[in-house]
C-alpha positions as CSV (number, residue, x, y, z in Angstrom):
1,M,12.1,1.0,2.4
2,R,9.9,3.5,4.2
3,A,12.3,6.4,3.6
4,K,12.3,5.7,-0.2
5,I,8.5,5.4,-0.2
6,I,8.2,8.8,1.6
7,G,10.8,10.3,-0.8
8,R,8.7,9.3,-3.9
9,I,5.5,10.5,-2.4
10,T,7.1,13.8,-1.5
11,E,8.2,14.2,-5.1
12,V,4.6,13.7,-6.3
13,V,3.3,16.2,-3.6
14,V,5.9,18.9,-4.5
15,G,5.0,18.3,-8.2
16,L,1.5,19.4,-7.4
17,W,2.3,22.1,-4.9
18,P,5.9,23.4,-5.2
19,E,5.9,25.1,-1.8
20,A,4.5,22.1,0.1
21,R,6.3,20.2,2.9
22,V,5.7,16.5,3.7
23,L,6.2,15.7,7.4
24,V,6.5,12.2,8.8
25,C,4.4,11.6,11.9
26,G,3.0,8.6,13.8
27,S,5.0,5.5,14.7
28,V,7.5,5.8,11.8
29,A,8.5,9.3,13.1
30,T,8.8,8.0,16.7
31,G,10.6,4.8,15.8
32,L,7.7,2.8,17.4
33,Y,6.7,0.8,14.3
34,L,6.3,-2.9,13.6
35,F,7.3,-4.3,10.2
36,D,3.8,-3.7,8.7
37,S,2.9,-0.4,10.5
38,D,1.3,2.3,8.5
39,I,3.2,5.3,7.2
40,D,1.5,8.5,8.4
41,L,2.3,11.8,6.6
42,V,1.1,15.4,7.0
43,V,1.3,17.8,4.1
44,L,1.7,21.5,4.9
45,G,2.1,24.6,2.7
46,T,-0.6,23.9,0.1
47,D,-3.5,26.1,-1.1
48,M,-6.0,25.6,1.8
49,T,-8.8,27.1,-0.2
50,L,-8.9,23.9,-2.2
51,G,-10.1,22.0,0.8
52,P,-11.0,18.4,0.2
53,V,-10.2,18.7,-3.5
54,R,-6.5,18.3,-2.6
55,L,-7.2,14.7,-1.6
56,E,-8.7,13.9,-5.0
57,M,-5.8,15.7,-6.8
58,L,-3.2,13.8,-4.8
59,K,-5.1,10.5,-5.4
60,E,-5.0,11.0,-9.1
61,A,-1.3,11.9,-9.1
62,L,-0.3,8.9,-7.0
63,V,-2.2,6.5,-9.2
64,Q,-0.7,8.1,-12.3
65,D,2.8,7.7,-10.9
66,E,2.0,4.0,-10.1
67,I,2.7,4.3,-6.4
68,T,-0.7,2.8,-5.9
69,T,-3.8,1.7,-7.9
70,D,-7.4,2.8,-8.2
71,D,-8.5,-0.3,-6.4
72,E,-6.3,0.3,-3.4
73,V,-6.7,4.0,-2.7
74,Q,-9.5,5.7,-0.8
75,V,-10.4,9.3,0.0
76,R,-11.8,9.3,3.5
77,G,-13.3,12.8,3.4
78,A,-16.1,12.2,5.9
79,S,-13.7,11.2,8.8
80,R,-12.9,13.6,11.6
81,I,-9.6,14.2,9.9
82,P,-10.1,13.9,6.2
83,L,-7.3,11.8,4.7
84,L,-6.1,9.8,1.7
85,Q,-5.4,6.1,2.5
86,F,-3.7,3.7,0.0
87,V,-1.6,0.6,-0.2
88,E,1.8,1.1,-1.7
89,A,2.2,-1.1,-4.8
90,Y,5.3,-3.1,-3.9
91,S,5.8,-3.1,-0.1
92,R,2.0,-3.5,0.5
93,L,2.4,-1.0,3.3
94,T,-0.6,1.3,4.0
95,V,0.0,5.0,3.8
96,D,-2.2,7.7,5.4
97,I,-1.9,11.3,4.2
98,C,-3.7,14.3,5.7
99,F,-3.3,18.1,5.2
100,D,-2.5,20.8,7.8
101,V,-2.8,18.6,10.9
102,L,-0.1,20.3,13.0
103,G,-1.1,18.4,16.2
104,A,0.2,15.1,14.7
105,V,3.6,16.8,14.3
106,E,3.6,18.1,17.9
107,N,2.7,14.6,19.2
108,V,5.8,13.2,17.6
109,S,8.0,15.6,19.6
110,F,6.1,14.8,22.8
111,V,6.5,11.0,22.4
112,R,10.1,11.2,21.4
113,Q,10.9,13.3,24.5
114,S,9.0,10.8,26.6
115,L,11.1,7.9,25.1
116,Y,14.2,9.8,26.0
117,A,13.0,10.5,29.6
118,I,11.7,7.0,30.3
119,P,14.1,4.4,28.8
120,E,11.9,1.4,29.5
121,L,8.9,2.8,27.4
122,K,10.1,1.4,24.1
123,A,10.6,-2.2,25.2
124,L,7.2,-2.3,27.0
125,Y,5.5,-0.7,24.1
126,F,6.7,-3.3,21.5
127,V,5.7,-6.2,23.8
128,L,2.2,-4.8,24.3
129,K,1.8,-3.7,20.7
130,T,2.7,-7.2,19.4
131,F,0.3,-8.7,22.0
132,L,-2.5,-6.5,20.8
133,K,-1.7,-7.2,17.1
134,Q,-1.9,-11.0,17.6
135,S,-5.2,-10.4,19.4
136,N,-6.5,-8.3,16.5
137,L,-7.1,-5.4,18.9
138,N,-4.6,-2.9,17.5
139,Q,-6.7,-1.1,14.9
140,V,-9.0,1.8,15.8
141,F,-11.3,1.3,12.7
142,S,-12.2,-2.1,14.2
143,G,-12.7,-0.8,17.7
144,G,-9.2,-1.6,19.0
145,L,-6.5,0.5,20.7
146,S,-4.3,2.8,18.5
147,S,-0.6,2.9,18.8
148,H,-0.8,6.5,20.0
149,A,-3.3,5.5,22.8
150,L,-1.0,2.7,23.9
151,I,2.1,4.8,24.2
152,L,0.1,7.5,26.1
153,M,-1.2,4.8,28.5
154,L,2.4,3.8,29.2
155,I,3.5,7.3,29.7
156,S,0.6,8.0,32.1
157,F,1.4,4.7,34.0
158,E,5.1,5.8,34.4
159,Q,4.0,9.3,35.5
160,L,1.4,8.2,38.1
161,R,2.9,4.9,39.2
162,P,6.7,5.4,39.0
163,M,8.9,2.7,40.3
164,A,10.8,3.7,43.4
165,A,14.6,3.8,43.0
166,S,15.0,1.3,45.9
167,D,12.6,-1.2,44.2
168,A,14.5,-0.8,40.9
169,A,17.8,-1.6,42.7
170,T,16.3,-4.6,44.4
171,L,14.9,-6.0,41.1
172,S,18.1,-5.4,39.2
173,G,17.7,-7.0,35.8
174,M,14.0,-7.8,36.3
175,V,12.7,-4.2,36.1
176,L,11.1,-4.5,32.7
177,G,9.2,-7.7,33.7
178,A,8.0,-6.1,36.9
179,R,6.8,-3.0,35.1
180,L,5.0,-5.1,32.5
181,T,3.0,-7.0,35.1
182,Q,2.3,-3.8,37.0
183,F,1.0,-2.1,33.9
184,L,-1.3,-5.0,33.1
185,Q,-2.6,-5.0,36.7
186,Y,-3.0,-1.3,36.7
187,Y,-5.2,-1.1,33.7
188,S,-7.1,-4.4,34.3
189,L,-7.8,-4.0,38.0
190,D,-6.7,-0.8,39.6
191,F,-7.7,2.0,37.1
192,D,-10.8,4.0,37.7
193,Y,-12.6,4.1,34.4
194,T,-14.8,7.1,35.4
195,Q,-11.6,9.0,35.0
196,A,-9.8,10.2,31.9
197,I,-6.1,10.3,31.3
198,S,-4.0,13.4,30.6
199,V,-0.2,13.2,30.2
200,L,0.2,16.9,30.3
201,Q,1.6,18.8,33.3
202,G,3.4,15.8,34.6
203,G,0.3,13.5,34.2
204,Y,-3.0,13.5,36.0
205,L,-6.6,12.0,35.9
206,F,-9.8,14.0,35.6
207,P,-13.5,13.0,35.6
208,K,-14.8,12.0,32.1
209,S,-18.0,13.8,32.9
210,I,-16.4,17.3,32.9
211,R,-15.6,16.8,29.1
212,R,-18.8,14.9,28.5
213,W,-16.8,11.9,27.6
214,L,-18.6,9.5,30.0
215,D,-21.0,7.2,28.3
216,P,-23.4,5.9,31.0
217,S,-24.2,2.8,29.0
218,R,-20.4,2.0,28.6
219,P,-18.5,3.5,31.6
220,E,-15.8,0.9,31.2
221,L,-14.4,2.5,28.0
222,I,-11.0,4.3,28.3
223,S,-10.6,8.0,27.6
224,I,-7.3,9.6,26.8
225,E,-6.7,13.3,26.1
226,D,-4.8,14.1,23.0
227,P,-1.7,16.1,24.2
228,S,-2.0,18.5,21.2
229,A,-5.7,19.0,21.5
230,S,-8.6,18.5,23.9
231,N,-10.3,15.5,22.2
232,D,-10.6,11.9,23.4
233,I,-8.4,9.8,21.1
234,C,-10.1,6.6,22.3
235,R,-13.7,7.4,21.5
236,Q,-13.8,4.9,18.7
237,S,-12.1,2.1,20.8
238,Y,-15.3,0.3,21.6
239,K,-13.5,-3.0,22.0
240,Y,-11.5,-1.7,24.9
241,P,-13.3,-3.9,27.5
242,M,-11.9,-6.9,25.5
243,V,-8.4,-5.3,25.7
244,R,-8.8,-4.9,29.5
245,S,-10.0,-8.5,29.8
246,Y,-7.0,-9.7,27.9
247,F,-4.7,-7.6,30.0
248,A,-6.1,-9.2,33.2
249,E,-5.8,-12.7,31.8
250,V,-2.2,-12.4,30.6
251,G,-1.2,-10.6,33.7
252,Q,-2.5,-13.4,35.9
253,T,-0.7,-16.0,33.6
254,L,2.6,-14.2,33.9
255,L,2.3,-13.9,37.7
256,K,1.3,-17.6,38.0
257,F,4.3,-18.5,35.9
258,V,6.7,-16.5,38.1
259,Y,5.4,-17.7,41.4
260,E,4.3,-21.3,40.6
261,G,6.3,-22.2,37.5
262,A,5.0,-23.6,34.3
263,S,3.1,-26.9,34.1
264,E,5.2,-27.8,31.1
265,P,8.5,-26.4,29.6
266,V,8.2,-23.1,27.7
267,P,10.8,-21.3,25.6
268,S,10.6,-18.1,27.7
269,L,8.4,-16.1,30.1
270,L,7.2,-13.9,27.2
271,S,6.1,-16.9,25.2
272,T,3.1,-17.1,27.6
273,M,2.1,-13.8,26.2
274,I,3.5,-13.6,22.6
275,F,2.4,-16.8,21.0
276,P,4.7,-18.6,18.4
277,G,1.8,-19.2,16.0
278,P,0.8,-15.6,15.2
279,Y,4.5,-14.5,15.4
280,A,5.3,-17.1,12.6
281,V,2.5,-15.6,10.5
282,F,3.9,-12.1,11.1
283,H,7.3,-13.3,10.0
284,K,5.9,-14.8,6.8
285,Q,4.1,-11.6,6.0
286,R,7.3,-9.7,6.5
287,L,9.2,-12.0,4.1
288,E,6.4,-11.4,1.5
289,S,6.7,-7.7,2.0
290,V,10.4,-7.8,1.5
291,A,10.1,-9.9,-1.6
292,G,7.5,-7.5,-3.1
293,W,9.8,-4.5,-2.3
294,A,12.7,-6.2,-4.1
295,A,10.6,-6.4,-7.2
296,G,10.0,-2.7,-7.2
297,R,13.6,-1.7,-6.4
298,K,14.3,0.0,-9.7
299,S,11.2,2.3,-9.2
300,Y,12.8,3.7,-6.0
301,A,16.5,3.5,-6.8
302,K,17.0,7.3,-6.9
303,Y,15.4,8.0,-3.5
304,S,17.4,8.3,-0.3
305,A,17.3,5.4,2.2
306,Q,17.8,7.9,5.1
307,L,14.5,8.6,6.9
308,H,14.1,12.2,8.0
309,V,11.5,13.5,10.4
310,G,10.3,17.0,9.4
311,G,10.2,19.2,6.4
312,G,12.9,21.2,4.6
313,R,11.2,24.6,4.4
314,R,11.4,27.0,7.3
315,G,8.6,27.5,9.7
316,V,8.4,27.8,13.5
317,R,5.9,26.5,16.0
318,G,5.9,26.6,19.7
319,G,4.2,24.3,22.2
320,R,3.6,24.2,26.0
321,G,5.8,23.2,28.9
322,A,9.6,23.1,28.8
323,V,12.8,21.5,27.7
324,R,13.1,20.8,24.0
325,A,13.9,22.8,21.0
326,S,15.3,21.5,17.7
327,A,17.5,23.1,15.0
328,R,16.3,21.2,12.0
329,P,14.2,18.1,12.7
330,R,16.1,15.1,13.7
331,A,16.7,12.1,11.4
332,A,15.0,9.0,12.5
333,E,18.2,7.1,11.9
334,Q,21.3,7.6,14.1
335,P,23.0,10.8,13.0
336,D,26.6,11.0,12.0
337,P,28.5,12.6,15.0
338,D,31.1,14.0,12.5
339,L,28.6,16.1,10.6
340,S,28.7,19.9,11.2
341,L,25.7,22.1,11.7
342,D,26.6,23.8,8.4
343,S,25.9,20.7,6.4
344,A,22.6,20.0,4.7
345,D,21.8,17.1,7.0
346,I,19.2,17.3,9.7
347,H,20.1,17.7,13.3
348,T,18.3,18.1,16.7
349,V,19.4,20.4,19.5
350,M,17.9,19.6,22.9
351,M,18.0,22.2,25.7
352,R,17.6,21.4,29.4
353,N,16.9,23.3,32.6
354,I,14.9,26.0,30.8
355,P,13.5,28.4,33.5
356,N,9.7,27.8,34.0
357,K,9.0,31.5,33.4
358,H,9.7,31.1,29.7
359,S,6.9,30.7,27.2
360,A,7.5,29.5,23.6
361,A,7.5,33.2,22.5
362,S,10.0,34.4,25.1
363,L,12.4,31.5,24.6
364,L,12.3,32.1,20.8
365,E,13.2,35.7,21.4
366,V,16.3,34.6,23.2
367,I,17.2,32.0,20.6
368,N,16.7,34.3,17.7
369,K,19.3,36.8,18.9
370,S,22.0,34.4,17.6
371,F,20.2,31.7,15.6
372,K,17.4,33.4,13.7
373,G,16.8,31.8,10.3
374,T,19.0,28.8,11.0
375,Y,16.3,26.3,12.1
376,D,13.2,24.8,10.5
377,F,11.2,23.6,13.5
378,F,10.9,24.6,17.2
379,Y,8.9,22.8,19.9
380,L,8.6,23.5,23.6
381,P,6.7,20.6,25.2
382,I,5.8,19.6,28.8
383,D,8.3,19.3,31.6
384,F,7.6,15.9,33.3
385,K,9.2,17.1,36.6
């Protein structure tokens, strides 16, 4: 469904700007999306001199193509990152489109590498994301915690509070449960909120005051550095004290259940955190979304159901750190192992043990000796070691 929506939007964008590329970012690109998660897209390769006019042009084209309606599309030109936001007509999914925001693309590579390096991240993320959603604390525009902020909190926790191998061996099949309760305790009780979080360079904390991120009237707010920039991605999360309070409450409930048992039978340990009522509502909404999508099937019949992360035109960008390069952006779905690199499909190449002396430029110089012109996207992120 999402792949077909992106395909149709891409067709509209290329109709306006033939040299443009539409890149998928956010939770859809990382695979960390719930059934109703937004689709985040970045458009590159348009006439930058048009500025905000591009948002209006795209709005008119999308309405004309009946992807959305006038009543359900907004140009948010005054936001920090100007974007076009609309509700797709059939699926009822929200789509956010911005122009020339390369940091969003870099963050996708960073998060996907983290998911590869830390296998338990994905499971912990989905539990916590669902918990925040049922608590109505998962939207930044209403003061909640963004998906990007949540995954960075998890990465920082794994970097600064890693589980010892001996503890993991002792816990055996209970590692995820232990890490969940430890995460909840860390951010509800142990974390020093005069500090800000950075996941770069292996992860560290730094005083909020050195970036002027400390609000003396609200020192309990969380601050997290954007890995692709130097801004605080949580500056609008004014309801974070409520998030922290909920973390403390559910953490205590889980520990009490483990050590004292439940006062009455419960379906599972997680049912003390993910409540059946809201989950049933989510399921109903999902069924409605699927039914709506079925009604619009003919409008999307010609578009591919294969979701690809990245664009089709050539362009190279380097980052900071070590260990990953890609020859054509990777498909979000599982790739076919029988496909050759000569095919038109998208592939990822990951390189390990890159010497620390290499910068993006010097590594590209080596790669280009044999592979110049054969890849679309290159990224050299942070080495966690």
